[in-house]
N, C-alpha and C positions, 0 to 999 in steps of 0.2 A: 504494500500500500504506500510505501514511502515514495514521495515525489510524483506519483501518478494520480490518476483520477479513479482508481479502482475503489469499489464500494463493497461493503461487507453485508451479508444477510444473516450472520450469526456471530455473536460475541460471547465468549465464556471468560468471565473474570474470576480468576483463582490465583491467589498469590498473596503478597503483602497486603493485609486488610486496609491499612491506611492509604494505599494507593488506588483502591478500587474506584472511588469517585473521580479522582484526577485523571486516571487512565480513560474512564468512560467519557469524560468531558473532552479529553484530547481527541478521542476517536469519533465523537458525535458528528462532525462534518462529513465523515466518510460512511455513515450508516445509511443504508437504503431504507426507504419507508417499509415498515413491516419487519425490520431486522429483529431477531430474537436475541435478547440480552439475558444471560443467566449469571447470577452471582449469589453469594451468601446474603442472608438478611443482616445487613450492616446499617447502622443508624443513618449515617450521612448519605449513603447510596439509596436507602429506602426513601428518605425524604425527597430526594431528587426524582426518582422514578415514580413516586406516588403523586407528585404534583403534575397534573395533566398539562399545565401551562408549559412544562418542559418537553412536552411532545411524546409522552409514553402512556401506555395502558399497562398496568402490572397486576400480578396475582402471586400469592404464595403457592409454591408447589410442595406439597407435604411429602417429603421423603425422610430418610433417617435423620438428616439435619435439614432445617428449613432452607429452601432456596427461593429466591425471588426471580420470577420470570417477567420480563418487560418486553413489550413490542414497541418499537419506534413508530409513531403514528403520523409524523409530519415529514415533509420533504427535508432532506439534509440542507444545511446552510449553503453548501456549494450549488444546490439547485436554485436557490433564491437569488444568486448573484447574477 
C-alpha cells in the first residue's frame, strides 16, 4: 500500500494495544467502503468505531475474547479529493 493508491477490504489489528487506534487512523484513507476492520475491544478504538460520524458501523463478535468488528461505511478520504 505504500506510495500507491491500493485500497484494502480487510484490516486485522493485532499487536501493541496502544497503537491500535493510531494505526487505524493512519490507514483510514486507504480503506475501501465496506472494509472489515477487526480488533480487540480497546477503549480508544471502541470509541472511534462506535461513533458513526467517523464512518463505521460496528458490532461485538463474541468469541473466546471479545473482538470488535467494524465496517467502513463512507468513501475513503482519497475518494473525496
